[in-house]
N, C-alpha and C positions, 0 to 999 in steps of 0.2 A: 388561463388557461391551463395555472399550475397550482388551482386551488385543491388541498387537502379534503379529502374525504371525513367528512366524523366516525368513522371507523380508524380511518388512520390518525386523523387526532387524536385520539384516545390514546392509540399505541405508541406516537408521538412521547404525548403527556407524561404515562406511564414509563418510558426508556429517558426520560425527560428526568425525573423523579427521584429513578434509580440510579441514573452518572453522578448527580451531586451526591445524593445517602450515601449510594454506597460502595461506588470507585473515586471520585473525589479525594477523601480523607487517604485511600490509598497512594497518592500522590506521594507527600514526602517520602513513605517507605521505601517507594521504588526509587527510587532518586538516592535517595541517602543507603541501599541497602543492596545485598548484588539477587537477582532476578530468585536465586535457588532459592532463598531466604524467604520471598516477601511469595512464593510459593502455593501452602496451603491455605492460606487471607484467601489468591487468586480461582487457588482450585474452588472455595466454599463461594464466593460472586457468582464462579463461572453455572453452578450447579444451583443457584437460585434465580438465575438470568436460565435460566430452561425449566423451572419447574414454572416459570409464569409465562411458559410459554413466547417466549423473546431472543430464544435461541437462534440464531442462522438463519438471521432475517435475509440473503441474498439468497439462498438455496428453496428449489419447489419446495413446496409441499410432500411430496409421493417421496424427498427422497427424507424430511422428517425436519425440512424447514417450513420459515413464515410465507416463502412463495410473494415478495414482494413484486412489484415490478422495479425495472431500473430509478426512473422517476421520481417513485417512493423508497426504492431502498437510502438514493442519496437524502431524501429527509434526515432517514433512518444515521446515515454516513456524519451527516454533519455531526449531531446534537452528541455519538458516539467520538469523536475528534476532538471535544474540549477535550477529550483527558489520554495525557498518552498510552493509558492502559485501555482505555472503551471497546475499543475494535476488538481486542484481545479475549476479554471478559465476555461476549456474544459469539465470538467464535467464527467471526469474517475479516478475520485481521489480513494479512497479506505475509507469507505471499502463500499462505494455507487458500485463502478464498479462492484465489484464484489455477490452485494446483483442484480444488472442489471441480471448479466449474468443467475442468482441464477432464479430469476423468469421468464424471459424469456423462461429458458429451462422447470422448474418444476412446474409453477402459471398459475390456472387456471384463462379460462376467467375472470371470479369475479375479482380475484387476481390482473390480473396485469392492469384490468381498475378502478382499487380502489390505486391500489400503485405502480405498474412498470409505465405509463402513466406518472402522475405528476414526476415521481422520472427522468426518462429520459426527461425530459420538464425544470430539474432544478428548478423547485416550491420545490418542497421537499427534506429533506436528511434521510434516514435512516444511519440504526449502523446495525452493527453483534456482538448481545452478546451471546459468547463462555465461551472465560476463565475465569477459577475460581479459587478466591482469595485460599480455600482450596483444591485445588489438581491440580499435576504438571500440566502445558499447555501444556508440554513434551506428557505427554497421556493422546489424547482425547478424549479416551473412559471411562475416567475413571471420573466423574462427579455427582453432591450431587443434582441438579436440576430435577424435576420434572416436571410431565406433566400428571396429573389425570381424564381420562374418569369422563365428568358426564352429565350422559344424553347426552345434542348433542352438549357439552363445553367439553372444556379442566381447570380445573382450576392449576394454576406454581405457582411453589414456589420455591426461589431458590434464592441466591446469586451469582451474576459475577462482573467483574470490567475486567480492557481496555479495554471496547466497545467503543472503536474508534468512537467519534462525536455520542458518545449519548446525549450532551448537544444541544438540537432543535435540535433533531430527530423528525421526524416524525410517524415512525415505527419501530422495534427491528426483526429480525431474532431472535430467538431466539435457544437454542440446546437443549432442554429440554429431560431426561428418558422416554421417554413412557411405555418400557416393563425393568421394570429391570432382569427377570431370560431368556432374548434372550443372544441370543451369544455379546460378548464385542460388536462387532462392527456392531449389529440392534437395543442396546435396545436402543437408542436415535433416537431423529424427530427431525424438523426444523421447529418450530410452528412462524408466522408473529402474533407478539402484537404491533399497535398503543401504541404509549407513553402518551396517554391522556387517559389510560383503567385503572377504580381504583382496584391498590394493585400497580404500577408500579412507583418505588422510584430512582428516581435520587438522590444518597445521596451526591457523592459532584466529581465534577472530579477529579481525582489522580494529586498529584503532581509529577513530573516527573525533575529529581532532581530541583528543585525549579521552575518551571514551575508548574502549576494549564493549561493552556490555555482555550480557551470559543470556542466555539461552535465546529465547522469541525477541531480545530486543540487541543483536546482533547483527550483525556480519561478516560471514566464515570466509577464511580460504582454503582452498581443499585441491590436494592432490588429486590422479585418479589414474591409477598406476598398476595398468593390466587385471585390471576389474573384469571381471568374470559373471556377468547375468544373461540370464535363458532370454532367446529371441520373443517369448513371449510376457515380454516386460516392455514391449515396444506398447508406445502411444498412439494409433492411427496407424495410419497409412507410413510406410518408409519413405521421407524423402520430405513431409509435410511436419517439422517441426516447425521452419515461420512462418507457417500459415496458421499452424497451431497456436502459436503464440500470438500473431495478430487478432485472430478470434478473443485472448485475453484481453490482449492491451485495448481498444475500446471502450468497455465495460467497465476494465481496472481504473481507467483513466477518470469514470464519472466518479467510481470509490473518494479515487487518490483526490480530487479537487471540489469533491462536498467536503471530505475528513479535515481538508485546507482552512477549506468555510467556515468548519467549526473550529477548528486551529486563530483563525481572526477572531473568531466571536468573542471567543473567550480571551483572547490575549486583550479585543477589545477593552472588553468589561475591566477586563484588570487595570488599564490604562486608565481609561474615566475613570474609577473609583477613587485609583491614588489618588487622581492629579485633583480631583477634590479635597482628598485628608489630608496631602502631601503641604507642610507649607515653607514658602521659600524667604520665608517674615513673621510675626509677628501679626495675624488676621491675613492674609498676604498668601492663597490657594494657589494652585500651578495652575488652576483648572485658568486663573483668571488671564493668564497670560497666554498672546494671541499667536505665538509659536504654536502650543498644545491643541489652543482651540482649531487652529490650517490643519495640523494631524486628524482631529476628532472627528472633523469636513470630512474629509479627503481618505478616510478612515472608512467612512460609516458611506460616502457613494462608492467606493471601489469594491467593498464587500456586498451592496447591493447590487453590484451589475454583477461583481464574477456569481452570484446565486443565479440569478435570472439565464445570465449564459448559459452554464455546470447544466441546469433545468433547461432548461432549449436545448440544449445537446441528446441531452438522457431520453425524454421526450420522442427524437428523431430517431434518436437509438432506438426504442419501442415501436416507434411505430414503421421504420422505413430496413431498420440494419446500419451498424455500424460501415460497411464501407459505402452508404450512403447519408453519411455524419461526419467524414474522416478531414470537413470542413472543419468542422465546428467540435470535433475533439485537437485541433490537432490548436485549433484558437484558444480554446479552455487551457491548453493543457503550460502554455507560455505565459497568458494573461489570468492566469490565476494566482503559480506562484509564483509569477513577479507583485501581485499582490499581497502573498503570503509573507517575502518574504521586508515586503512595507511596513506592512504592520506592524509583523514582529518588532522590525528596525526601532518603530517609534514609541513601539510600545517599552520596548528596549529604555532607550533615553528616556524615557518620562518615571519612570524607575529610577535614575542613573544605577549609585553601587547596589542596590536592588536585585536590579531587573539582574547584572552579570553574578550571581551566585543562583544556585540551586534550592532556597527557597522559594521559587514560582519557577513555573514549569518552563518558562521563557526561554531561559537557558540551553535547557534541556529541545528542547523547539529547533532554536536556531540553530544549534550542534545540526539537529539532525535533519531537518526540514532545507538547510540547502541545497539537501540533495537534490529540492524540487526539480528542479532548473539544470537537472540531470539525465534522470534515470530518467528511463519509457520515453525515452527520449531528448535528445538536451534540444534546451531552449533556441537555438537557431538552429537545428536541422528539420523540427518542425515548421518555423518560419519559411525558410526554403519551399518548401516542401508545398503551403496552403497557400504563395504569394502565389508561385509557378502555375499551381490550379487556377486559380483566379485569374492568371495574365492570359495563359493558356484559353477558357472564353469570351476574351475579346481581339484572339487572333484569328 
């Protein structure tokens, strides 16, 4: 059912070699330096990926992408997920990938020319400004940021945080309430705000487990103080912000889950290699310990199951759309996030003190991917929603 075609196998082989030879060697500088210092080398790798025809795997060909289906891009996303820099080098990183899809589906010709085209070309970055510190992210219909009509403009006021990649982004797509009296799912709209607009203020990069990050690899806290933008910056219809966000989330969760599986596979490789090399006493490798053997077996089974579940969900989205696959999307969101946490934890435990350092990407992933069980809907929300739908079928 999920066999890759010979053409796709060739693409995957090329990407796998590129990741191992060109991107993995940049991990140590990425973990040791700041993003700005590494930028020239990353720009070189991005240009090389583009020259090889590996640019924008998730974007239709008419917009300069590879035109892969969701299932096909899932395979690619897994390989890119083996390194923290994989998706960025191929220009299919969050949140830009989702913003590209929004602009393709809902952008006006003028918006596409000004914002989408340079984003696709990799000349600029963007961010998605939705989460607010004053309200739970698990209830995206409840927010305080407002966009009020003033002649032909919107005046935006609000407070956002965890705006991924806000540091250095050229524009933000902001979720703001445009009609507080409307039904809760129709109160908010999505509006483009160039980050050089007066009143747009990046307060700081939010520290995540002791790391503030920089550039794309960061999460910004942002204030919108009487930010004035033209109403022509509205994406889609007024009040359609929630619906547009939901369109983005279904395929986005496939991208995330396959990326997490890539992290799992890399962590698994590191764990198994280290277990064979590290001796607990002369002639006694870690791999001889039954606990390690159990971890290897459990991890292999869980990763395989996670992959099949995710590809099944992607296949259903490709065939029937996100709404028809909402159960599968919810299930993989919490299941794969849980597998990711367990595999990472086992890999770190196997490496002992080494696992806590930035000699390997394990600690970086553990810091940043703990959020996998929170963002795009907390585990508990997905479990509740999918179980209610299932139980209704028995009622």
